[in-house]
N, C-alpha and C positions, 0 to 999 in steps of 0.2 A: 737287759732288756730296754735300754736306751737305745739301745741299737735296733730290735726291732718296732721299739716306736719309731724311729728315723727311717725307718725302710717302709712301715706301715705310713705314716704321713707322708712321704715320695708317692708309696702308688696311689693314695688318695688325691696328692697335687696333680699326677701326671691323668687322673680321671677329669679331674674337673677341669682340664686343661684341654682333654680330648672333647670333653663336653660342650665348652664353650669356642675350641676350633673347628671342631667337626661339619656345624652346618656351615660356617663361612668358606670350609675346602670345597663344598657341595652348591654352593650357591648359585654360581655360575651358570652352571651347569644346570642345574634345575629351570633359573629362568629362562634358558636357550631353549630347552625341551618345553617349556610352556610354550613359548613362543612361536614354535616351531607345529605345534598343535593347533594353536588356535589360528595361524593364517593357512594349515592345509585344511580348516571347517569353514571360516569367512573370508569373500571377497571385500574388505576394507581395510584400513589404517590399525593396526593394532600397537599400542603404545603401554607399557608395562615399567611405572617409576621405581619399584622396588620388590624383593622378594626377601623375606624374613625368617628365620629358624632359629629357635631356641628353646635349649630343654631346660632353662632356669624360668621362664613363664608360666609353665604347668607342669612343671616336674611330679612324675618322672616321665609324664607323657611332652611328646617333642610338639612343642609351639609350631605352627605354619602358618605365616601370612604375608598373602598378596598383595599391593599397595600401588594405590594412583592408576588401574587400568581404564585407559581411555579407547573408544569405537570410534573410528571418522570415519567418514564414507567417501566416496569415489565419485567419479564422474560430475555428475548434477548435484552433488550432495560432498564435494570435496572440501569445503569449509565449513561442514554441519557434524557437528560432534552428536552422535546417534546416544551413548552411555558414556557415563562417567561412575566409576566404581570406588569409591575412598579406599574400601579397604574389603577382603574377603582373607576371612580367618579360620582355622579353626585348632582342636587338640589331638596329637596322634598317639594311641598309646602301641609305642613300637613291641612291648611284650606279645601282643595282641598277633601284630604282621609278622615277628620271626615266629610264631607257630604254624602260619599256613592257614588256620581254617578261617580265624575272622577278622576283621580291621575294627579295632573299637577307635571311633571319636569323640572329642563332647560336643557341644552347640556348635554347630557351623553357621556364622555370621555374614550376612550382609548387610556394610555400615556405610554412611554417607552416599549413597549413590543418586545419581541424576540422570531422567533419561528423558532425552528429546524427539519425538518419532512426527514426523512428518509425510505426509503424502501431497503430493501436486497435484496440478489440474490434471496431467495427462495421465492420473492413477499409479504415477510410480511411488512406491513406499522407500524410506529411509532404510526401514529395516530388513528390506530382502538383500539381504548381505551374503546367505548362504552360498557356498560354492556348488557347482552343477558337479555330477558324478561324470569324471572323463574315462575314467581307469576301470576295466572289467571285474567285476565285483567275482571273487573267486572263493563259491560257495563249500566248506569244509561239511566233511562229514559229522554228524554229531554224536557225540560219544554215548553209548546207551546207559552209562552213568552220570548223574545230574552232580555237576561239582557243587559241594557242601559250604563253601566259602562263602561268607559271611560280612557285610559291612553295617556295622552299627553304632546308630549315634541317637542322641538324648534329646536333641531338639532343635531345631532351623528358626532363627531370628533375621527378623528383617528392620533393619533400623535406620531413622531419617531417610526416606526412598522419597526422592520426589518425582513427577512425570507431566511433562507438557506434549499434548498430543492437539496438531493443527493438520486436517482436512481440506484441503481446498475442492476436493471435489464433493463434499457436504456441505462443506462452509459451516464446517464443527469446530471447535475448540474446545478442548478440556485441558483443565490446569490441576493438579493435585499437588500440594507444597508439603505437606510432609504425611507419610504411612510408616506404621511401627507395626511389627505384626510377629506374633509368635507360636509356635507349630511343636508340641512335645508332646511323646507318646510311647512306645515298646514298636519301632520300627523293622525287629528284627521277626517280629511274632507274623505266623499267618494269620490271625485275627488279633485286633488290641484296639484302647480306645483313645481316641487322637483329641486332643486339647488346643481350640484355637481360640486366641486372644488379638485381635485385631483393631486398631484404632486410624482411622484416615481424617485431616481433617484441611482447612481451605480448600475443598471443592470447587472449583466453578466449572460450569458447564454454557456455552452460547453457542445457538444452531440460528443460522441466517440472519442473525444481526440480534436474537433475542437471547437474554439472559436468563437461561431456564435455574441454573443454581450462581448462587455468589457465596463463597468462602462455608459452604456445606460440610457438616460433618458425618459421617459414618461411622459406625462402628458393627462388629459383630465378637458375641461371645458364644462359643458353640462346642460343646460333645459331641463327639461323631463316633461311632461303629464304624472299624474298620475291617474290612477282609482284604487284605492285602494280596493274599493270593491269588483272588477274583478279580479286586480293583473295583470292590462294591463300597460303599459307604452307605449309612443310616443315621439319618439327623437323629439326634436325642434331644436334652436340656439345649435349647439356645436362644439368643436374641439378637435380634437385627435391628439395628435404629438409624434412621436417618432424619436429624435435628431431631424436632418433637415428635417424629412418628416411631412407633414401637411396634413391631410385627415378631409374630412366632413364626418357624418355618418346620417344615415338619416332612418328612417321605426320604427319598435316595437318590444317589447318584454314582452311576457305575458308568466305566471306562472301559468299551469294549475294541475291535483290534482296529476298526476304521470307523467308528464312533462314537459318541456319548448316549446312554438312557438315563432318561431324566424322570424322577416324579414327584416333584416338590408343590407343598402349598404352602401359600403366606398368608398370612390373618393379620390385619392391622388387631394390637392387643389394647388400643385408645381409641377411644370411640368419642370424645370430644372434638367438635368442629374446629377448634383453634388450633390442635395439634397438626391438622391437614394445612392451614396458613402458614406455618412455618415452611410450605415448600411455595409458597407463590412467591414468584422472581421480585426481588424489590424495588424493579422498576414498575410494577403494578399494586404492591401492596408496602408500605413502612412503617416500620415500628409494629410488628407482632406484640411485643411483649407487651406493650401497651394497650392493649386494644381488652372492649369488652365484650364477649360472647356468648353466643348458643346455639344450641342445636349439635343433631348428633349424626354420625358418619359409619357407614362398612364398607370397607377396604379392603379387600382380597384380591389373590393372584394365583395362578399353578400355570405349572409346565408340566408334561406327559408326552413321555415317548423317545422317538429316537433322533437324535440332530446329526445329519451327516449330509456332507456336500450335496447338495441338491434338493434336501430334505430336510424340512422343519418339523421340529413336534409339536403335537399341540397346545396350545396355550391359551390365557385370556385372563381378564382383568375386568373387575365391577366396583363401580364407586356410587353410592349414594350417600347424598346431605339431605335432611330433613330439618325444616324449619331453625336455617341456617340465620345468623344475627349478629351484625359486627357495630359497633361504636367506638370510636376515638374520644376518649375523656373530653379532650378540649373544644370537640367539635360539636355543633347541635342537630347535626342530622344523622340518622342512621340508615345502614343498609340491611334490610331485612329479606324475609321470606323468600329467603337463598334457596334453590332447590336446585340439586342436579342430579341427573340420573344419568350415567354414562359406562359402556361397557366395551371390550375388543374379545373378539374371540376368534380362532383359528384352529379348524378342524385336526390338524397338522396335514403335512407335504407341500403342497406350493403355497406357497404367501399369496397367490392370489386367490384364494380362500379366506382370505382375513374381512372379518368383517367390523365396521368400526358405528355403533350407535352412540350419540349424543341425544337422547330421547327429549330431556328437559334440562334448562340452562335459565333460570329464571332470578331474578331480582329486583328488589324497588330501591327506588331511592327517593325522598320527599312524595310517594304516593306516584312515580311517575316509573311503570314496568316496563321490564325489558324480556321476551321470549327469545330463547334461540335454539332450533333444534339441527341436528344436522345426522345421515347416515349415509356412509359409505361401503359399496362392494366392488368386487373384483379391482381393485385399486392397482396390482402390476398390468393387467392386461387391457384393460376396458374399465375407468371407472365410472359405475354405477351414484350418483349422486342425487340425494335430497336433503332439501331443509328451508328453514325459513328464517328471518329475522326481522320481528316487526318490537317497535315499543317509541318511548322518547326517551332523550337523553337532553336534558337543560345541565349543562358544566358549571352554571353560575352555583345550582344547589350541589352538584358535584365537590366543589369547592371545600362544602359545608360537612361534608361525608368522610371525605379522602383526605390528608396533608398532603400537599402538594409541595410543600416548602417554598422557592422561588419559581415555582411553574404557575404562569398567569392564564388563565384559560377561561372561556365564556362562551354563550351562543345556544343554540337550541339545535339538535339533531334527529329530525324525525325519518323510521325509515319502517316501511312495508316492502318486504321483498320474502318472494319465494320461486325455489326451482326444481328440479324432476326431471333426469333423465343421464345418456349417456356419452361418455368424453367423443365416442367416436362417432356419433349424430352430427356435434360440430366441426370434428374434422374431415367429414365428407359434407359438410355445408347443407345436412337434411335437418333444419332448424324446426320443422313444423313437427320432427321427434322429440324436440328438447324443451321443454318448458322453462321459462323464464320471466318473471314480469314485475314490477313494483317499481318503487322511488324512493331516495336519498334527497333527503332535504336539508339544505343546510343554511342558518340563516343568522347572522350579524355573530359570526363566531368569530373570537379572537384568541390566538397563543402564543404564548414567548417564554424561552427558557435561557438562562444562562449561557447555553452553547449555543443559542438564535435569538441572537439579542433585539434584531432586526424587527424579528414579529410577524404572525401576518392575520391581518383582518380578510374574512370573506364578509362581504356583505349578502349574498347570497349566492346561491350554487343546488341546481338541479341535475341529479343522474337520475334516467330512468333506464331502467334494465330490461332488454329483451335476447334471448339465446343467439342471435347473430352479433349482436353490439352493446354498449353502455351510450348513451345518448348523454353528452352536456348538454344541454338544452342553454345553460348560463352559467357564470361564473365570472363574477364582480367581484376582484382581490384588491388587496394593497399588501405588497409584499415590503417590510420595512420602508422607505421613502416610495418604494415602484407602482405604480399599479398597473394591474395586468387582466384584461378582460379576453376571456378563452371560449370559442365553442367549436361544436364536434364529435366525432367519434372514437371509441376505445373498441376495438374488436381484438377478437382472441383473447378475452380477458379470462374465458373457462379456463382452457389449457394452459394458460400463463398462471393461473392458481393453483391447477391441481397437479401439472407435471415441466412447472417452470421454463413454458415454452415461448417463443416472444410476442409481447406484448403490442399491438398495431395500434398506430392511432392518425385522426388526420385531424388537424385543425388550422384554426382562421384565429393566430391573435394578435392584438391591440393594446396599444399603452401609450400613455402622455407622457410619461417621463420615467425611466428603468434605469436604477442606479445598479453598475455590475459589481462597482469598487465594494459595495457590502456584502456581497458573496464570494470573493476574491481576497479579504485579506482575514487577518488573523486577530481579535478581540484584544483592544487597545485598552489601557488604563485611562480614564475619563481625563484624571490630572497631564496625562503623556499629550504634548504640543509639541509638533514638529511640521516644517515645510516640507520636509522629504515625503516621498512614495512612502505609504504604508506597505510590507510586503506583504505579496499573494500567495496564494496555495492552491495546490494541483485542482480544478474542477476536473470530476469524474464522470465520464460519458457511458450510461450501462452497456450493458453487453446484450442482453435480451431485449432491447427497447426498435421498435421501427415506427419512427414518428416523424409527420410533415408538419412541417409549422409554415402557415402563410403568413409573414409578417408583414406587420403596419404599424412602424413605432415612430412616433412624434422627436422625443430624444432620447437616448441612451448616454451617460455617465459612464467612463471608462479610463482608469488611471488619474491624468488632469484634463482629462478632453470631453469635450460635447460634440455628442455626433447626432445631427438630425434629420429626418424624414428618412428614414431606416423602412428600405421595402424592398422583399426579396424571397426566396426559400430556401427553410432551413430543414436540412433532415437530420435525425438523429438516428443510428445502424450499425450494429455490432461493433460498437466503443466508440465510433466516430460517429461527428458531426460536421456534414458538408453543407458549403453555401453557396449558391446557383445564383448568380447576377442579381446579389445584394449591392444595391447602391444606396448612398447615403450622404449626407453634406458633411463634412467636418473641416478643422483647422482651417475656416475661410474660403476653402474649394470643394471639389465633389471628387467620389470614389467609388468606382463598382469594383467588388471581387469575387472571386471564385476559388474555392480551395476548400481544405479539411481540416480538423482539430481531432487528433487521434488519441487514445488513452488507451489502446491494445495491451501495451505493459505499460501499466501505472505509473512504474518507476523511472520509465523513457516517455512519455507524453512529446509529441511533436506536431507540427503545424507543417502545410505545404500549400501557399497560396499564392496567387496571381494577382494583381493588384493595377488599376489601372485608376491613373491619379491627374487631376487637373485643379492645376492654381492653390495647392497648398502654400497656405503661406507659412516660411521656412520657420519663425520664430517662433508659433504658435506650437509647431509642430514638434520644436524642441522641446518646449515647456511642458508638452502635453504625452507626452511617448518616451520611455526610458529607454527602449532601444535605438533612439537617434542620439540620445546622450552618451551611447557606448561606440556607436560606427561613426558618428559627424560630430565630433564636440565644436566642431568649428563654427556649427548652426548656431550656437550661443550668439554669437555677434554679427550675426546677417540678417537682414531685414530685405525684403521680395518675399517673391513668389515663384513655385517651381510645380514642374506638372511632371510625371513619371509613369514607365509601363516598365514594372518589375514582378518578378517571381523570385519568393524565396520560398525555403523549408529549412527547417531547425529541428534541434530537440529540442526541448525546453526543462527549466530546474524547479526545484518545488517550490520557488516563487513565481513562476510562470516567466521567468525573464529566459530568451534563447541560452541554449549553451554554445559560447561563441566558436569554438573550434567544431562546431557542427554545424555552423549557417552556411549554406549554398544558394546561391542565383545567380542571376544577369540581368542584366534592365538599362535603364538611361534616366537621362533627366535631363530638362528641358527649360530654360527660364527665357524671359525677355529682360531681366536685368537685374540684379542683386546689389545691395549694399553692403560691404564689411567692416567694420568697424571695430576698435582693440581688440584685433586676434591676436593672440598670442604670435601665431608667424609673422604676422602683418607688422605688429610693432619691432621685430628682431629684424624684419626688412629694412623699415624705415630706420634703425637703430644702423643697419651695415651701410644704408646709402646717405645717413646724415640729412635723410629728409623729411619731418614730419609729417609730410601731406599725404605719406603712406599709411599712417595709422588709421585712415578712413579714406577707402577704395570705394570706386565704383565696379563692376563686373559686366558688360555688357553681353547682348545675347548670342547663348551657348547652347551646346547641344553635345553631352556629354554621356559616353557608353561605360558601362563599367561591367568587371564580373566580380563574384563573392567567393573563393574557394575554402571551404572549412574555417569562414571567419576572418580570412585575407583578400582587403579590397583590392582591387588594381582595376586604376580608372586608365584607360586607352587614350593616347592622344587626341586633343581637342584644342579648337580656335576659338580665342574671344580677343575682347579686348578688354584690359586693366587699365582703369584710370584713362580709359582713352587711347589708350596702346596697345599694338598688338602682339598677342601673347600665346604663345602656344605650352598643354599642359599634361602633365601625363604622371606615374607613378603610382606608389602600392603603401597601403596601411596595415600592418601585418594585425592578426589577431591581439595580439598582446602592446598592443598602441603605437609600434615602431612606425615612425613615418619614411618615407623616402623617394618624394615627391621633385620634380623637375618642373620650372617655368622658363622657356626662352621666349624673352622679350627682346622688343625692338624701344629704346627709351633715351630722349634727349640729353645730352653731355651736360649739360646743366641741372640734371636732376640726378646725377651720378655721385654731388657731393662735390665741395669746395676742393679738397685732396687732388680727387680726378679732373677736375677745372683746370685748377692752376698748372698741373702736367699736362694734359692736353695742351694748354697754351704757349708751352714750351715747344711742341712740336709744330716742323714745316706741315704748313697745308691743314692743319687742324679746322682751318675755316669750313673745307670742302667737307667735313662729317657733319652730315645733320641728325643724325640716330645713330647709337650703338649698338651691336648684338651682344646681350646679355646671356648669362644662366643663373636664374636662381637656384640653389639646393637646398630644399628643406628637410631636414633628418633631427634626430633626436624622439621625443616622442610626442603624443596627443597634450600633455601638459606641459611638457617642457621640448618645446620645438626648437631645433639649431638652426638658422640661417645662415651662408654662405655663398657669397658672390664669385661667382667663375667668369673673369674678365677675359678670359684667352682670347675670345673672338673679337673683344672690344679693341685688346692690343691690338691684333692683326689687323685691325680696319686703320689701325692708328699707324702703325707702319707701311704699310700700302700709301694711306696718303700722304704720309713724309718720301717714300720715296716718289712718286710722282711728281709732286712737289718739286723734290731735289731734281729730275730728271727735268723738268720744265723749266726751273731755273738753270740749270746746267745748258740748257738749249738756249735760254734767250743770253748767256753771257758768250758762248760759242759764235751766235749769230752776228753778236756787237764787236765780237775780235774781227772778224770775218770783214765787216762792213770799216771798221779802220785798218785793217789790211787792205783792202781797195782802195780805199782813199790814198793811202798813200804810194801807192804802187800806180795809182790812174791820177 
């Protein structure tokens, strides 16, 4: 008996070892096979962290898990992860697999998944990764007998699913923080009941800069009768919730060979007006839970028909609100008599048949009524629009009806605008076929937010509407500390509003004082005090604008600089601001500029300017412009005026400063004379010469030409006088501030220091040397310059003078000896 037990125990031990080891023996082959099959299917980089197999986790089933699946795009999406799956697992009944008739698995679970979907402005999507079929498909003859092999699973679960969707073509963004879904039923039967339980949280959706959903919640509980053989699904008991809105859904959904057949109806189960308010974006209505509300609503929708490529099913939606009323308990005013009557209808087929009608949108605040209507037909081909906007808004009273937190707003808006016609009439300039009339008046308007602390004040503005244009008859405003007066016309505003076409305008703009720093700086704490320049941020030039400004501005503040008497033409078009003959007085001189500033690539803004500068004050230029501090730090220690003819272009960083290794240009500097004092380079020169007079020197009139290549400054040789002595200067300053300059000078020997003077006194013929040729080599960096004297030419001068003196002295001695000899002989 003991022997039997030993044998039996040994067999059990071997079986346990086999169960433990077999998964590991085949693990690598399984992982390699999975990668091969995925590589065949998609054109992307696929990585799998691990494949796990176990006979113990779900015994007697085989537990299979694939972990850490990442899909990374190629080409334009090389660095973008399309999807990451933390875990995909199930349990397989090996007995059913061995039978050959069916494969029984437990729940199929997709866990901890993140999807990042992107659509570029070109329309290219990062999920378009399926490989094109290149090989000829061999069609095998179908067997007359259908296979009876089945895959039977109990449940499909999705856990911790997150999605981010960014579409540059639509200017739309969707974020879903967490989705959990459970789907179960008898998937092996031809007809069965499927049960769905799904919740999604943290849904945020914005479109063209407006946030329509913020951290919304979506839920679905449904029992569906499923005809799995014909792929027809009938909704039975179900509940769809979106925030506080609750819908009942009825109908069916069928999957056809090349289309979907849909017949669904949606009806709001809750008819209180308050439930609708849970859908209002937070930007427009805050603290919905604390509201006092009245009123009823009707909200329903339907979809009926086939959906396939090029064909839409019939669909529609209707919303009605009667006797709506909103009041915040802590505020005195009420928004009342709210009435909404809106519907969307599409008979099926081409989307151009869509009709949108807002028959009424009415509300009153403190007895000030607002009425709006809009009707749109044929939206895709040639929009036909009819509408009106009439009413009065007193923003001071609005503040007493809607909490606005830190937003400060006041003023009165009066509107009486109506329009009717087709977009084609505007595009063909047949303005008589389009009716648009009325005006919008704004008086004593004030608006300030934490993001726009400068605020805007509009004393008075009147917009008059015609089919051709909007006339801005007056616009007298104060934006922060800057006053702006405008008048002109806005054209193409209807195609701009309906189709996103280019908005055109022609304005005369004037200002007494305009402070650019207010709009180019990030907000700083009030307690923060610094003499340094505040970091700036990129100013984006819109792409769909074509605006001409004839500017006349008395004063402009930029960085630490004051610009006066600005006149010229500014054109904003295709993400580029172009300046033409823009003249101004600045830095105690004058400047005329022609050039452009572009944000076509907002991550790499750039400028390309030509500058004609006359008599700029050097010290003022250094103190006012950050770029000069980087390019010519020595200017800190200079007094005088310079003129320049300069052409430069460069990329800009996020703080609107040049990216120095992209700076290129050429030009010249001219000056009638400057004073340099306490410059590090000349202090070092004074030390080398042992002559303190070179700590403060004058530079005579000069004309200097230079080239800038990738941020490297190359100064061509030019002649001048330094401290009254002739000099030739040339050299380079690298993009990282390294110096390599040479000054060839003629200096009196007494200015070369006592050591040199004592040495020269010992050399014959030194009295014949008036000035010595020396070279001053300036190396090191702009912050720590190194100065070395090259006296090789001076030494050669001393040698030549000594030789000449010795020859002269030798000749005199020879003549004297000859005379003495002749006296003795004769």
